[in-house]
C-alpha positions as CSV (number, residue, x, y, z in Angstrom):
1,M,-23.8,-206.9,-27.0
2,K,-26.6,-209.2,-24.9
3,M,-29.3,-210.5,-27.0
4,H,-32.7,-211.3,-24.9
5,L,-33.8,-214.5,-26.7
6,D,-37.2,-212.4,-28.1
7,E,-34.9,-210.4,-29.9
8,K,-33.1,-213.4,-31.3
9,I,-36.6,-215.5,-32.8
10,W,-38.0,-212.5,-34.1
11,L,-34.4,-211.7,-36.1
12,T,-34.8,-215.1,-37.1
13,I,-38.4,-215.1,-38.5
14,S,-37.7,-211.8,-40.2
15,F,-34.5,-213.2,-41.9
16,G,-37.1,-216.0,-42.6
17,I,-39.6,-214.2,-44.3
18,I,-37.4,-211.8,-46.2
19,M,-35.4,-214.9,-47.8
20,G,-38.7,-216.7,-48.6
21,F,-40.0,-213.2,-50.5
22,M,-36.5,-213.1,-52.1
23,I,-36.6,-216.8,-53.6
24,I,-40.5,-216.8,-54.0
25,T,-39.9,-213.7,-56.5
26,G,-37.1,-215.4,-58.2
27,Y,-38.5,-218.5,-58.7
28,Q,-41.3,-216.4,-60.5
29,A,-38.7,-214.3,-62.6
30,F,-36.7,-216.8,-63.9
31,A,-38.7,-220.1,-64.0
32,Q,-41.8,-219.1,-64.5
33,G,-40.7,-216.5,-66.5
34,M,-43.0,-213.9,-65.0
35,S,-40.4,-210.0,-64.6
36,P,-41.1,-207.4,-66.4
37,P,-40.0,-207.0,-70.2
38,S,-36.4,-206.4,-70.9
39,G,-36.8,-203.3,-72.9
40,M,-33.9,-204.6,-74.9
41,E,-35.7,-204.9,-78.2
42,T,-35.3,-201.0,-79.6
43,I,-36.2,-199.2,-82.5
44,D,-35.8,-195.5,-84.4
45,P,-39.3,-194.3,-83.5
46,Q,-38.3,-191.7,-86.4
47,K,-38.5,-194.7,-88.9
48,V,-41.4,-197.0,-87.6
49,D,-42.7,-197.8,-91.1
50,Q,-39.9,-198.3,-92.8
51,T,-38.5,-200.9,-90.4
52,A,-39.6,-204.7,-90.2
53,P,-42.0,-205.4,-89.3
54,F,-44.0,-202.3,-89.2
55,D,-43.8,-201.3,-92.4
56,N,-46.5,-204.3,-92.6
57,P,-48.9,-203.7,-89.8
58,G,-51.9,-206.2,-89.3
59,V,-52.6,-209.6,-88.9
60,K,-51.0,-212.5,-89.6
61,E,-51.6,-216.4,-88.7
62,I,-48.2,-217.8,-87.7
63,G,-49.2,-220.9,-86.5
64,D,-51.0,-223.8,-86.0
65,N,-54.1,-221.2,-83.7
66,K,-51.6,-219.2,-83.3
67,Y,-51.8,-215.1,-84.1
68,E,-49.1,-212.1,-84.3
69,V,-50.5,-208.4,-84.6
70,V,-48.1,-206.1,-85.6
71,M,-49.7,-202.6,-84.5
72,T,-48.3,-199.0,-84.2
73,L,-49.9,-196.3,-81.3
74,Q,-49.9,-193.2,-82.7
75,A,-51.7,-189.9,-81.8
76,F,-55.1,-191.1,-81.3
77,G,-55.0,-194.2,-83.4
78,F,-53.7,-197.6,-83.5
79,T,-53.1,-199.2,-87.0
80,P,-54.7,-201.7,-87.6
81,N,-57.9,-200.2,-86.6
82,N,-59.7,-202.8,-86.5
83,I,-58.4,-206.6,-85.4
84,E,-60.5,-210.1,-86.1
85,V,-59.4,-213.4,-84.9
86,P,-60.7,-216.8,-84.2
87,A,-61.8,-218.1,-80.7
88,G,-59.2,-219.8,-78.6
89,A,-56.3,-218.4,-80.7
90,E,-53.1,-217.5,-79.1
91,V,-52.7,-213.7,-80.2
92,T,-48.9,-212.1,-79.8
93,F,-49.0,-208.4,-80.3
94,I,-46.0,-206.4,-81.1
95,M,-46.0,-202.8,-80.9
96,T,-43.7,-199.8,-80.6
97,S,-45.0,-196.4,-80.9
98,K,-44.3,-193.6,-83.4
99,D,-44.8,-190.4,-81.4
100,V,-45.6,-190.1,-77.3
101,V,-45.9,-193.0,-74.5
102,H,-49.1,-194.4,-75.2
103,G,-51.3,-197.2,-73.1
104,F,-52.9,-200.7,-74.3
105,E,-55.5,-201.9,-72.1
106,V,-57.7,-204.5,-73.8
107,A,-61.0,-204.1,-71.4
108,G,-62.3,-207.1,-69.8
109,T,-59.5,-208.5,-70.4
110,N,-55.8,-208.4,-67.7
111,L,-53.9,-207.3,-71.4
112,N,-52.8,-204.0,-70.2
113,A,-49.2,-202.6,-71.5
114,M,-47.1,-199.2,-72.0
115,V,-46.3,-198.7,-75.5
116,M,-42.8,-196.1,-75.8
117,P,-41.3,-194.6,-78.5
118,G,-38.1,-196.7,-79.4
119,H,-39.4,-199.6,-77.9
120,I,-41.3,-202.4,-79.2
121,Q,-43.2,-204.5,-76.6
122,K,-44.9,-207.8,-76.6
123,I,-47.3,-209.3,-75.1
124,T,-49.7,-212.5,-75.7
125,Q,-53.5,-213.4,-75.1
126,T,-55.8,-215.9,-75.6
127,F,-59.1,-214.8,-76.3
128,D,-61.7,-217.8,-75.3
129,K,-64.9,-216.1,-75.5
130,P,-65.8,-214.5,-78.6
131,G,-67.2,-211.3,-78.3
132,S,-66.2,-207.7,-79.3
133,Y,-63.4,-206.4,-76.8
134,L,-62.6,-202.5,-76.6
135,V,-59.5,-201.4,-76.5
136,I,-58.5,-197.8,-75.2
137,C,-55.2,-195.8,-74.7
138,N,-54.8,-195.7,-71.0
139,E,-52.2,-193.4,-71.2
140,Y,-52.7,-189.5,-71.7
141,C,-50.9,-188.6,-75.2
142,G,-52.8,-185.5,-76.2
143,A,-55.7,-183.2,-76.5
144,G,-57.8,-186.5,-78.7
145,H,-56.4,-188.8,-76.0
146,Q,-60.4,-190.0,-74.5
147,V,-60.7,-190.4,-78.9
148,M,-57.9,-193.4,-79.0
149,S,-59.9,-196.9,-79.2
150,T,-60.5,-199.4,-81.8
151,T,-62.0,-202.9,-81.6
152,I,-60.8,-206.7,-81.4
153,T,-63.6,-208.8,-82.9
154,V,-63.8,-212.8,-81.8
155,K,-65.0,-215.0,-83.9
């Protein structure tokens, strides 16, 4: 099979672009930890209230200006309902759902997660600006979905 020079050039450029994308994606996933969550941490959704750490949801200080918020999401509500953290604190949310798929979106930030029953979702955010942040469920979860919200107060 005989190929023209133009075809060889375009094939080489195309292969180079594909390899470049693969290298960049691999570097981001492994070296920078930007891969999607693995979903390896699971929980029995029928026993959420009896399983640590979800048996005692709330805000806990775990280090110097580091907080952990253990949350359960259930039909039309978040537990705990209102969250208070200091400005500049690094906050790790550990969440699971008791019933159906819920969303966890903090308005005005890039914090957005899908919370599924049987899986533990972890996501970290630093809140630099004081204020009140609205948290909504952005996955349709039933007839009362529109009232599922809470607030994060940053002081």
